C-alpha positions in Angstrom: -47.1 -6.5 49.3 -46.5 -9.6 47.5 -48.0 -8.2 44.5 -45.4 -4.9 44.9 -42.5 -7.1 45.2 -43.4 -8.9 41.7 -43.8 -5.7 40.3 -40.4 -4.3 41.5 -38.7 -7.7 40.6 -37.7 -6.8 37.3 -36.5 -3.5 38.0 -34.3 -5.1 40.8 -33.0 -7.6 38.2 -32.3 -4.3 35.9 -30.8 -2.3 38.4 -28.3 -5.5 39.3 -27.6 -5.7 35.3 -26.6 -2.1 35.2 -24.6 -2.4 38.6 -22.6 -5.3 36.9 -22.3 -3.8 33.5 -21.3 -0.4 35.2 -17.4 -1.5 36.3 -17.0 -3.2 33.3 -17.8 -0.1 31.1 -15.8 1.8 33.0 -12.7 -0.5 32.4 -13.8 -0.4 28.8 -13.5 3.7 28.9 -10.3 3.5 30.8 -8.7 1.3 28.4 -9.6 3.3 25.5 -8.3 6.3 26.9 -4.8 4.7 27.7 -5.0 3.4 24.4 -5.4 6.6 22.7 -2.5 8.4 24.8 -0.5 5.4 24.0 -1.5 5.6 20.1 -0.9 9.2 20.0 2.7 8.6 21.9 3.4 5.8 19.1 2.3 7.9 16.1 5.0 10.9 17.7 7.6 8.2 18.1 7.3 6.6 14.7 7.6 10.0 13.0 10.7 10.6 14.8 12.1 7.1 14.3 11.5 7.4 10.6 12.6 10.8 10.1 15.9 10.1 11.8 16.7 7.2 9.5 16.1 9.3 6.6 12.8 7.4 5.5 11.6 10.7 4.0 14.3 10.9 1.8 13.7 7.6 0.3 9.7 7.9 0.1 10.7 11.5 -1.6 12.9 10.0 -4.4 10.7 7.2 -4.9 8.1 9.5 -5.9 5.7 8.3 -3.5 5.4 11.6 -1.3 4.8 13.5 -4.8 2.2 10.9 -5.5 0.2 11.6 -2.3 0.6 15.3 -2.5 -1.0 15.3 -6.1 -3.9 13.5 -4.4 -4.4 16.6 -2.4 -3.1 15.9 0.9 -0.1 17.7 2.7 1.1 14.4 4.5 4.0 12.5 3.4 4.6 8.6 3.6 6.1 9.0 6.8 3.1 10.4 8.3 0.8 7.4 6.5 2.9 5.0 8.4 2.4 6.6 11.5 -1.5 7.1 11.1 -1.2 3.1 10.2 0.9 2.7 13.5 -1.8 4.9 15.2 -4.7 3.0 14.5 -3.2 -0.5 14.8 -3.1 0.8 18.7 -6.7 2.3 18.9 -7.9 -1.0 17.2 -6.0 -3.2 19.9 -7.5 -0.8 22.7 -10.9 -1.1 21.3 -10.6 -5.3 20.9 -9.7 -5.0 24.5 -12.7 -2.9 25.4 -15.2 -4.8 23.4 -14.1 -8.1 24.5 -14.3 -7.0 28.1 -18.2 -5.7 27.6 -18.6 -9.3 25.7 -19.3 -7.6 22.4 -18.1 -11.1 20.4 -19.1 -9.8 17.1 -17.5 -6.6 17.5 -14.2 -8.0 18.6 -14.1 -10.4 15.8 -14.7 -7.5 13.0 -12.0 -5.2 15.0 -9.4 -8.0 15.1 -10.0 -8.8 11.3 -9.4 -5.4 10.4 -6.3 -5.1 12.8 -4.9 -8.2 11.3 -5.1 -6.3 7.7 -3.4 -3.2 8.9 0.1 -5.0 9.2 -0.3 -6.7 5.5 -0.9 -2.9 4.3 2.3 -1.4 6.0 4.2 -4.8 4.4 2.5 -3.3 1.1 3.4 0.1 1.4 7.1 -0.9 2.1 7.1 -2.9 -1.1 5.8 -0.1 -3.1 8.5 2.3 -1.7 11.1 -0.1 -2.4 10.0 -1.1 -5.7 9.3 2.5 -6.7 12.9 3.5 -5.9 14.6 0.7 -7.4 12.1 1.0 -10.5 13.4 4.7 -10.8 17.2 3.7 -10.1 17.1 1.3 -13.1 14.9 3.5 -15.4 17.8 6.3 -15.0 20.5 3.8 -15.1 19.0 2.5 -18.4 18.5 5.8 -19.9 22.0 7.0 -18.9 23.4 3.8 -20.4 21.3 4.1 -23.8 22.2 7.9 -23.9 26.1 7.2 -23.7 25.6 4.4 -26.7 23.9 7.1 -28.7 20.7 5.3 -29.4 17.4 7.4 -29.8 14.4 7.6 -27.6 16.8 6.8 -24.3 14.1 8.5 -21.9 11.0 6.5 -23.4 12.9 3.5 -22.9 13.9 4.4 -19.9 10.3 5.5 -18.5 9.0 2.0 -19.9 11.4 0.3 -18.0 11.0 1.7 -14.7 7.0 1.5 -15.0 7.5 -2.0 -15.9 9.2 -2.5 -12.7 6.7 -0.5 -10.8 3.9 -2.4 -12.4 5.4 -5.6 -11.1 6.0 -4.5 -7.7 2.1 -3.1 -7.5 1.1 -6.4 -8.5 3.0 -8.1 -5.8 1.7 -5.4 -3.2 -1.9 -6.7 -4.1 -1.1 -10.3 -3.8 0.2 -9.8 -0.6 -2.9 -7.9 0.3 -5.2 -10.8 -1.1 -7.3 -8.2 -3.0 -8.7 -9.7 -6.0 -7.9 -13.1 -5.8 -5.8 -13.4 -8.7 -8.1 -11.1 -10.8 -5.9 -8.3 -10.9 -2.8 -10.5 -11.8 -4.6 -12.3 -14.7 -5.9 -9.1 -15.9 -2.3 -7.8 -16.0 -1.2 -10.8 -17.9 -4.1 -10.7 -20.3 -3.2 -7.1 -21.3 0.4 -7.7 -21.5 -0.4 -10.6 -24.0 -2.3 -8.6 -25.7 0.2 -5.9 -26.2 2.8 -8.4 -27.3 0.5 -10.0 -29.7 -0.4 -6.4 -31.3 3.2 -5.8 -31.4 3.8 -8.9 -33.2 1.4 -8.6 -35.6 2.3 -5.2 -36.2 5.9 -6.1 -37.2 5.2 -9.2 -38.8 1.9 -7.7 -41.2 1.9 -4.1 -41.7 4.7 -2.7 -39.3 8.0 -4.1 -41.0 8.9 -0.7 -42.7 8.3 1.0 -39.3 9.9 -1.6 -37.4 13.2 -1.4 -39.6 13.0 2.2 -39.4 12.6 2.2 -35.7 15.8 -0.7 -35.5 17.8 2.1 -37.6 16.8 5.0 -35.4 17.9 2.7 -32.1 21.1 0.7 -33.8 22.2 2.5 -36.9 23.7 0.2 -39.5 27.0 1.7 -39.2 27.3 0.5 -35.5 26.2 -3.0 -36.4 28.7 -5.8 -36.6 29.2 -6.4 -40.5 27.4 -3.3 -41.2 28.6 -0.9 -44.0 30.8 1.9 -43.0 
């Protein structure tokens, strides 16, 4: 009898562990179900709220929606924001469930991912506002140069617009802490290379071209003291 009890002792210990684990598992499953329902409600509410404030109009004018659709998706930036909110709630439910189950490593990993999503939201807002501002300034520059009868107004407006967009993209990457400054340094190196190349072209082999370009953009008869 004693030998039988010794043989059954591991089984009893296992059953006790299962009995202690099952309630926590049921609670975790319940948390996930409730979190999923809240996530769906939050996603629906986010879409309705953003569209009520005409957020989709802003993203469409900024060119973000067109960029997403060129990537092969039918969703717009409003749907993307709602999707991020959805996963924020899902991750919160997963963190609560994994913490209840004692999965500390999983909890730490999910917490890091969850903390990244708000940064992603802010970066997207920066991109949208920056793209809209860049488009507005680019159109304003183009209109001004056209009224001033300067050639290549569309090209110069295009350059101004995307210079602003590039600067905003760098701000977004910096906010996300992606690249550790590598992207910013690379951009500065490329910009310095372009400026140096233009300086060499103007100073060495492009004086005639630069003079012709200046005459095209700012004819002599319109310069102070120029021939009339």
